[in-house]
MARTI-28998 format. One record per residue (C-alpha): residue in three letters; x, y, z; residue number from 0. Coordinates in steps of 0.05 Angstrom, whole numbers, plus 5000, padded with zeros to 4 digits. Layout:
+---------+------+------+------+-----+
: residuo :    x :    y :    z : num :
+---------+------+------+------+-----+
:     ala :    X :    Y :    Z : NUM :
...
+---------+------+------+------+-----+
//
This chain:
+---------+------+------+------+-----+
: residuo :    x :    y :    z : num :
+---------+------+------+------+-----+
:     met : 7504 : 2596 : 3952 :   0 :
:     ala : 7572 : 2585 : 3983 :   1 :
:     ile : 7575 : 2552 : 4052 :   2 :
:     thr : 7638 : 2546 : 4093 :   3 :
:     lys : 7648 : 2510 : 4160 :   4 :
:     lys : 7703 : 2521 : 4210 :   5 :
:     leu : 7720 : 2499 : 4281 :   6 :
:     trp : 7706 : 2561 : 4324 :   7 :
:     gly : 7721 : 2535 : 4393 :   8 :
:     thr : 7709 : 2482 : 4446 :   9 :
:     ala : 7653 : 2479 : 4497 :  10 :
:     pro : 7668 : 2467 : 4571 :  11 :
:     asp : 7647 : 2395 : 4562 :  12 :
:     gly : 7696 : 2386 : 4505 :  13 :
:     lys : 7646 : 2388 : 4448 :  14 :
:     glu : 7670 : 2424 : 4385 :  15 :
:     ile : 7635 : 2489 : 4367 :  16 :
:     phe : 7627 : 2502 : 4292 :  17 :
:     leu : 7616 : 2567 : 4255 :  18 :
:     tyr : 7581 : 2566 : 4188 :  19 :
:     thr : 7582 : 2623 : 4137 :  20 :
:     leu : 7529 : 2625 : 4082 :  21 :
:     thr : 7545 : 2676 : 4027 :  22 :
:     asn : 7500 : 2693 : 3968 :  23 :
:     ala : 7520 : 2718 : 3899 :  24 :
:     ser : 7517 : 2791 : 3921 :  25 :
:     gly : 7567 : 2780 : 3978 :  26 :
:     ala : 7515 : 2788 : 4033 :  27 :
:     tyr : 7524 : 2733 : 4085 :  28 :
:     val : 7499 : 2700 : 4149 :  29 :
:     gln : 7540 : 2666 : 4203 :  30 :
:     leu : 7511 : 2611 : 4248 :  31 :
:     cys : 7542 : 2572 : 4305 :  32 :
:     ser : 7526 : 2508 : 4340 :  33 :
:     val : 7518 : 2538 : 4409 :  34 :
:     gly : 7442 : 2544 : 4414 :  35 :
:     ala : 7436 : 2540 : 4338 :  36 :
:     ala : 7453 : 2614 : 4340 :  37 :
:     ile : 7451 : 2669 : 4288 :  38 :
:     val : 7518 : 2703 : 4299 :  39 :
:     ser : 7518 : 2753 : 4242 :  40 :
:     ile : 7474 : 2779 : 4186 :  41 :
:     val : 7514 : 2823 : 4139 :  42 :
:     val : 7471 : 2861 : 4089 :  43 :
:     pro : 7476 : 2926 : 4048 :  44 :
:     asp : 7450 : 2995 : 4068 :  45 :
:     lys : 7418 : 3045 : 4021 :  46 :
:     glu : 7487 : 3059 : 3990 :  47 :
:     gly : 7505 : 2986 : 3982 :  48 :
:     lys : 7553 : 2985 : 4041 :  49 :
:     leu : 7553 : 2918 : 4078 :  50 :
:     ala : 7548 : 2917 : 4154 :  51 :
:     asp : 7530 : 2867 : 4207 :  52 :
:     val : 7460 : 2881 : 4235 :  53 :
:     val : 7460 : 2829 : 4291 :  54 :
:     ile : 7491 : 2839 : 4359 :  55 :
:     gly : 7533 : 2783 : 4387 :  56 :
:     tyr : 7600 : 2764 : 4417 :  57 :
:     lys : 7671 : 2756 : 4393 :  58 :
:     lys : 7684 : 2691 : 4429 :  59 :
:     pro : 7642 : 2627 : 4425 :  60 :
:     glu : 7648 : 2614 : 4499 :  61 :
:     asp : 7609 : 2679 : 4513 :  62 :
:     tyr : 7547 : 2648 : 4481 :  63 :
:     phe : 7540 : 2601 : 4541 :  64 :
:     gly : 7497 : 2628 : 4597 :  65 :
:     asp : 7490 : 2699 : 4571 :  66 :
:     gly : 7430 : 2735 : 4599 :  67 :
:     pro : 7407 : 2765 : 4532 :  68 :
:     cys : 7405 : 2696 : 4498 :  69 :
:     cys : 7436 : 2730 : 4437 :  70 :
:     gly : 7414 : 2700 : 4370 :  71 :
:     lys : 7399 : 2631 : 4399 :  72 :
:     val : 7341 : 2581 : 4400 :  73 :
:     pro : 7316 : 2577 : 4472 :  74 :
:     gly : 7277 : 2517 : 4496 :  75 :
:     arg : 7245 : 2472 : 4512 :  76 :
:     tyr : 7197 : 2530 : 4525 :  77 :
:     ala : 7217 : 2600 : 4502 :  78 :
:     asn : 7191 : 2656 : 4546 :  79 :
:     arg : 7161 : 2648 : 4615 :  80 :
:     ile : 7122 : 2594 : 4652 :  81 :
:     ala : 7091 : 2620 : 4717 :  82 :
:     lys : 7125 : 2595 : 4780 :  83 :
:     gly : 7158 : 2539 : 4740 :  84 :
:     lys : 7097 : 2495 : 4742 :  85 :
:     phe : 7046 : 2468 : 4693 :  86 :
:     thr : 6997 : 2410 : 4691 :  87 :
:     leu : 6990 : 2364 : 4630 :  88 :
:     asp : 6941 : 2306 : 4627 :  89 :
:     gly : 6930 : 2311 : 4702 :  90 :
:     val : 7004 : 2309 : 4720 :  91 :
:     glu : 7039 : 2370 : 4750 :  92 :
:     tyr : 7109 : 2384 : 4726 :  93 :
:     thr : 7160 : 2428 : 4763 :  94 :
:     leu : 7213 : 2466 : 4725 :  95 :
:     pro : 7274 : 2506 : 4749 :  96 :
:     val : 7258 : 2578 : 4767 :  97 :
:     asn : 7309 : 2627 : 4738 :  98 :
:     asn : 7273 : 2692 : 4726 :  99 :
:     gly : 7245 : 2721 : 4790 : 100 :
:     pro : 7191 : 2671 : 4811 : 101 :
:     asn : 7185 : 2643 : 4740 : 102 :
:     his : 7216 : 2594 : 4691 : 103 :
:     leu : 7247 : 2628 : 4630 : 104 :
:     his : 7273 : 2599 : 4564 : 105 :
:     gly : 7277 : 2528 : 4589 : 106 :
:     gly : 7316 : 2546 : 4652 : 107 :
:     pro : 7390 : 2560 : 4663 : 108 :
:     asp : 7410 : 2499 : 4623 : 109 :
:     gly : 7361 : 2509 : 4566 : 110 :
:     phe : 7372 : 2492 : 4493 : 111 :
:     gln : 7407 : 2560 : 4483 : 112 :
:     asn : 7464 : 2536 : 4527 : 113 :
:     lys : 7475 : 2469 : 4491 : 114 :
:     val : 7520 : 2451 : 4433 : 115 :
:     trp : 7474 : 2426 : 4378 : 116 :
:     glu : 7494 : 2374 : 4326 : 117 :
:     ser : 7502 : 2408 : 4259 : 118 :
:     arg : 7510 : 2394 : 4185 : 119 :
:     val : 7507 : 2426 : 4116 : 120 :
:     asp : 7443 : 2404 : 4080 : 121 :
:     gly : 7448 : 2426 : 4008 : 122 :
:     asp : 7441 : 2502 : 4008 : 123 :
:     ser : 7422 : 2502 : 4082 : 124 :
:     val : 7451 : 2489 : 4150 : 125 :
:     glu : 7415 : 2445 : 4200 : 126 :
:     phe : 7423 : 2439 : 4275 : 127 :
:     met : 7394 : 2384 : 4319 : 128 :
:     tyr : 7387 : 2378 : 4394 : 129 :
:     phe : 7360 : 2316 : 4431 : 130 :
:     ser : 7329 : 2332 : 4498 : 131 :
:     glu : 7321 : 2272 : 4544 : 132 :
:     asp : 7258 : 2256 : 4582 : 133 :
:     gly : 7260 : 2295 : 4648 : 134 :
:     glu : 7312 : 2346 : 4625 : 135 :
:     ala : 7296 : 2411 : 4663 : 136 :
:     gly : 7233 : 2376 : 4688 : 137 :
:     tyr : 7199 : 2368 : 4620 : 138 :
:     pro : 7167 : 2302 : 4601 : 139 :
:     gly : 7186 : 2263 : 4539 : 140 :
:     asn : 7248 : 2252 : 4496 : 141 :
:     leu : 7246 : 2311 : 4447 : 142 :
:     lys : 7283 : 2320 : 4381 : 143 :
:     ala : 7288 : 2393 : 4361 : 144 :
:     val : 7314 : 2416 : 4293 : 145 :
:     ala : 7332 : 2486 : 4268 : 146 :
:     his : 7340 : 2490 : 4192 : 147 :
:     tyr : 7368 : 2555 : 4164 : 148 :
:     thr : 7368 : 2577 : 4091 : 149 :
:     trp : 7400 : 2642 : 4066 : 150 :
:     gly : 7369 : 2668 : 4001 : 151 :
:     glu : 7396 : 2706 : 3942 : 152 :
:     asp : 7344 : 2759 : 3960 : 153 :
:     asn : 7376 : 2771 : 4028 : 154 :
:     ser : 7323 : 2731 : 4065 : 155 :
:     leu : 7339 : 2684 : 4122 : 156 :
:     lys : 7289 : 2627 : 4132 : 157 :
:     leu : 7286 : 2586 : 4195 : 158 :
:     ile : 7244 : 2523 : 4200 : 159 :
:     leu : 7236 : 2496 : 4271 : 160 :
:     thr : 7212 : 2425 : 4281 : 161 :
:     ala : 7203 : 2380 : 4341 : 162 :
:     glu : 7179 : 2310 : 4356 : 163 :
:     thr : 7167 : 2274 : 4423 : 164 :
:     asp : 7153 : 2205 : 4450 : 165 :
:     lys : 7110 : 2230 : 4508 : 166 :
:     pro : 7060 : 2288 : 4514 : 167 :
:     thr : 7099 : 2351 : 4529 : 168 :
:     val : 7099 : 2426 : 4518 : 169 :
:     val : 7143 : 2462 : 4468 : 170 :
:     asn : 7153 : 2534 : 4447 : 171 :
:     leu : 7211 : 2548 : 4400 : 172 :
:     thr : 7235 : 2614 : 4371 : 173 :
:     asn : 7300 : 2650 : 4354 : 174 :
:     his : 7323 : 2706 : 4400 : 175 :
:     val : 7363 : 2746 : 4350 : 176 :
:     tyr : 7374 : 2820 : 4365 : 177 :
:     val : 7375 : 2868 : 4306 : 178 :
:     asn : 7403 : 2938 : 4296 : 179 :
:     leu : 7391 : 2957 : 4223 : 180 :
:     asp : 7442 : 3014 : 4227 : 181 :
:     gly : 7496 : 2964 : 4245 : 182 :
:     glu : 7512 : 2927 : 4309 : 183 :
:     ala : 7563 : 2980 : 4329 : 184 :
:     ser : 7517 : 3040 : 4318 : 185 :
:     gly : 7483 : 3046 : 4386 : 186 :
:     ser : 7411 : 3056 : 4406 : 187 :
:     val : 7353 : 3030 : 4364 : 188 :
:     leu : 7302 : 3076 : 4397 : 189 :
:     gly : 7301 : 3117 : 4332 : 190 :
:     his : 7283 : 3055 : 4290 : 191 :
:     lys : 7211 : 3054 : 4266 : 192 :
:     leu : 7172 : 2991 : 4283 : 193 :
:     glu : 7105 : 2967 : 4255 : 194 :
:     leu : 7069 : 2907 : 4283 : 195 :
:     asn : 7012 : 2868 : 4250 : 196 :
:     ala : 6979 : 2863 : 4318 : 197 :
:     ser : 6919 : 2900 : 4345 : 198 :
:     gln : 6920 : 2862 : 4411 : 199 :
:     trp : 6971 : 2847 : 4464 : 200 :
:     leu : 6975 : 2808 : 4529 : 201 :
:     pro : 6979 : 2851 : 4592 : 202 :
:     thr : 7021 : 2820 : 4647 : 203 :
:     asp : 7036 : 2825 : 4721 : 204 :
:     glu : 7101 : 2856 : 4746 : 205 :
:     thr : 7137 : 2789 : 4734 : 206 :
:     leu : 7116 : 2791 : 4660 : 207 :
:     ile : 7065 : 2733 : 4666 : 208 :
:     pro : 7002 : 2746 : 4625 : 209 :
:     leu : 6940 : 2764 : 4666 : 210 :
:     gly : 6894 : 2727 : 4618 : 211 :
:     glu : 6852 : 2761 : 4564 : 212 :
:     pro : 6885 : 2801 : 4509 : 213 :
:     gln : 6871 : 2875 : 4504 : 214 :
:     asp : 6868 : 2924 : 4446 : 215 :
:     val : 6931 : 2965 : 4435 : 216 :
:     ala : 6891 : 3025 : 4409 : 217 :
:     gly : 6899 : 3086 : 4452 : 218 :
:     thr : 6959 : 3058 : 4491 : 219 :
:     pro : 7035 : 3064 : 4485 : 220 :
:     met : 7034 : 2991 : 4463 : 221 :
:     asp : 7005 : 3010 : 4395 : 222 :
:     phe : 7051 : 2996 : 4335 : 223 :
:     val : 6995 : 2983 : 4284 : 224 :
:     glu : 7021 : 3045 : 4248 : 225 :
:     ala : 7097 : 3051 : 4245 : 226 :
:     lys : 7128 : 3095 : 4299 : 227 :
:     pro : 7197 : 3103 : 4330 : 228 :
:     ile : 7210 : 3049 : 4383 : 229 :
:     gly : 7229 : 3103 : 4433 : 230 :
:     gln : 7169 : 3148 : 4421 : 231 :
:     asp : 7129 : 3122 : 4480 : 232 :
:     ile : 7180 : 3078 : 4516 : 233 :
:     glu : 7183 : 3124 : 4577 : 234 :
:     ala : 7107 : 3132 : 4582 : 235 :
:     asp : 7075 : 3125 : 4651 : 236 :
:     phe : 7045 : 3057 : 4635 : 237 :
:     pro : 7050 : 2993 : 4677 : 238 :
:     ala : 7079 : 2947 : 4623 : 239 :
:     leu : 7135 : 2996 : 4606 : 240 :
:     lys : 7151 : 3005 : 4680 : 241 :
:     tyr : 7154 : 2930 : 4693 : 242 :
:     gly : 7205 : 2916 : 4639 : 243 :
:     lys : 7242 : 2983 : 4634 : 244 :
:     gly : 7217 : 2984 : 4563 : 245 :
:     tyr : 7180 : 2937 : 4517 : 246 :
:     asp : 7182 : 2863 : 4535 : 247 :
:     asn : 7112 : 2843 : 4514 : 248 :
:     cys : 7073 : 2792 : 4473 : 249 :
:     tyr : 7030 : 2815 : 4415 : 250 :
:     leu : 6979 : 2771 : 4380 : 251 :
:     ile : 6989 : 2771 : 4304 : 252 :
:     asp : 6926 : 2792 : 4267 : 253 :
:     gly : 6898 : 2738 : 4222 : 254 :
:     ala : 6949 : 2686 : 4244 : 255 :
:     thr : 6930 : 2617 : 4218 : 256 :
:     pro : 6967 : 2553 : 4238 : 257 :
:     gly : 7014 : 2530 : 4183 : 258 :
:     gln : 7008 : 2594 : 4142 : 259 :
:     leu : 7056 : 2651 : 4137 : 260 :
:     ser : 7033 : 2719 : 4163 : 261 :
:     glu : 7070 : 2784 : 4168 : 262 :
:     ala : 7090 : 2797 : 4240 : 263 :
:     ala : 7130 : 2861 : 4237 : 264 :
:     gln : 7168 : 2912 : 4197 : 265 :
:     leu : 7229 : 2950 : 4221 : 266 :
:     trp : 7264 : 3010 : 4190 : 267 :
:     gly : 7335 : 3033 : 4208 : 268 :
:     ala : 7339 : 3104 : 4233 : 269 :
:     lys : 7400 : 3122 : 4189 : 270 :
:     ser : 7420 : 3065 : 4143 : 271 :
:     gly : 7359 : 3058 : 4098 : 272 :
:     arg : 7356 : 2984 : 4115 : 273 :
:     his : 7287 : 2953 : 4123 : 274 :
:     met : 7268 : 2885 : 4152 : 275 :
:     thr : 7203 : 2847 : 4145 : 276 :
:     val : 7188 : 2788 : 4192 : 277 :
:     leu : 7141 : 2733 : 4169 : 278 :
:     thr : 7120 : 2673 : 4211 : 279 :
:     thr : 7071 : 2616 : 4220 : 280 :
:     gln : 7072 : 2629 : 4295 : 281 :
:     pro : 7011 : 2662 : 4329 : 282 :
:     ala : 7048 : 2715 : 4369 : 283 :
:     val : 7110 : 2758 : 4373 : 284 :
:     gln : 7148 : 2780 : 4435 : 285 :
:     val : 7179 : 2849 : 4426 : 286 :
:     tyr : 7239 : 2861 : 4471 : 287 :
:     thr : 7277 : 2926 : 4465 : 288 :
:     gly : 7342 : 2902 : 4496 : 289 :
:     asn : 7325 : 2935 : 4562 : 290 :
:     trp : 7380 : 2898 : 4601 : 291 :
:     leu : 7436 : 2891 : 4549 : 292 :
:     lys : 7486 : 2931 : 4590 : 293 :
:     gly : 7533 : 2884 : 4627 : 294 :
:     cys : 7526 : 2825 : 4580 : 295 :
:     pro : 7590 : 2795 : 4550 : 296 :
:     glu : 7630 : 2845 : 4509 : 297 :
:     gly : 7602 : 2853 : 4439 : 298 :
:     lys : 7637 : 2843 : 4373 : 299 :
:     thr : 7661 : 2915 : 4369 : 300 :
:     arg : 7647 : 2945 : 4438 : 301 :
:     pro : 7608 : 2935 : 4503 : 302 :
:     tyr : 7534 : 2940 : 4490 : 303 :
:     glu : 7486 : 2988 : 4525 : 304 :
:     asp : 7413 : 2980 : 4540 : 305 :
:     tyr : 7368 : 2991 : 4478 : 306 :
:     asp : 7425 : 2977 : 4428 : 307 :
:     ala : 7382 : 2926 : 4391 : 308 :
:     val : 7312 : 2898 : 4388 : 309 :
:     ala : 7289 : 2826 : 4390 : 310 :
:     ile : 7226 : 2809 : 4351 : 311 :
:     glu : 7213 : 2737 : 4374 : 312 :
:     cys : 7159 : 2699 : 4336 : 313 :
:     gln : 7130 : 2647 : 4383 : 314 :
:     his : 7070 : 2623 : 4423 : 315 :
:     ala : 7045 : 2662 : 4483 : 316 :
:     pro : 7083 : 2662 : 4549 : 317 :
:     asp : 7053 : 2615 : 4601 : 318 :
:     ala : 7008 : 2582 : 4550 : 319 :
:     pro : 7012 : 2515 : 4586 : 320 :
:     asn : 6973 : 2548 : 4643 : 321 :
:     asn : 6924 : 2584 : 4598 : 322 :
:     pro : 6884 : 2534 : 4556 : 323 :
:     glu : 6849 : 2592 : 4520 : 324 :
:     tyr : 6915 : 2609 : 4485 : 325 :
:     pro : 6938 : 2571 : 4423 : 326 :
:     thr : 6963 : 2505 : 4448 : 327 :
:     thr : 7037 : 2488 : 4459 : 328 :
:     val : 7023 : 2415 : 4474 : 329 :
:     leu : 7059 : 2365 : 4430 : 330 :
:     arg : 7040 : 2292 : 4430 : 331 :
:     pro : 7073 : 2229 : 4403 : 332 :
:     gly : 7061 : 2221 : 4328 : 333 :
:     glu : 7054 : 2296 : 4318 : 334 :
:     val : 7107 : 2342 : 4288 : 335 :
:     leu : 7113 : 2414 : 4310 : 336 :
:     glu : 7134 : 2455 : 4250 : 337 :
:     glu : 7140 : 2531 : 4251 : 338 :
:     ala : 7174 : 2581 : 4204 : 339 :
:     ile : 7206 : 2649 : 4215 : 340 :
:     ile : 7231 : 2690 : 4156 : 341 :
:     trp : 7272 : 2754 : 4161 : 342 :
:     val : 7274 : 2794 : 4095 : 343 :
:     phe : 7325 : 2850 : 4088 : 344 :
:     asp : 7323 : 2905 : 4035 : 345 :
+---------+------+------+------+-----+
//
């Protein structure tokens, strides 16, 4: 594995932004940057062996700050939404910035995705670290978050996310990479086939906050238990699809067991022959079909349009701090949060 590091730019606060390239023996490679511990590119072969980038992103490092889509980055301290920016932990109510309608999203406007993380090469891997101070964005506890990436000779990208705290807090970490298996310049992914290892999902209100109990996907447009084109039912007259202008919903992974890898999803490119499998230790996956990509910073090769890529975000449930029946996102001193996400390309 060859790893190179270069200075890619400078943040508004003067911090240096680094770009890492990890290349395996076949020539397939991944690029990562220190803004939000982001995946910038994943360049893998199609059915004819032709290499292309399958991740949408931006030409300039400064465009990774404050972008609405959160392209390729690790949001936090809590990925996804917390209702009305409030939660109670051990009898204390905490208030967070509201930045998505009435709710808190991805740690707020100054979340982990908009920070320059410390970075280093660690053997055949690249590791990013961010230290979040007690009270940052309203969250309790000094928190150390680490994102550890390894690119394999089999064209698999493995991400290990860890966190530790000195006070009880809540944490939900993921990576918000957007994939288009036909190549980032190829346009809509609505023809891609998606299969989810999930027979239940979490219905939400119109602000995308879960209503409570999960429901079966069977008999609804939310059903991806059998592979189907992403766009097959996306315009169905169904509340969830109206709320988000497409899919932006949490699915519960069947058979998920803490600390053990489960298959979350499979994705097939409509034209390229590329296939991706997503494995994770997380209990849920948020599927977002890029419903609001239009108007984001200009992409690597052109301006992006809505539905040009899909994000398959392995994580805990949205608003879990306010729903004790969901798998817990509470982290206490002496504990170590450790979750894995693996993307396998063939």
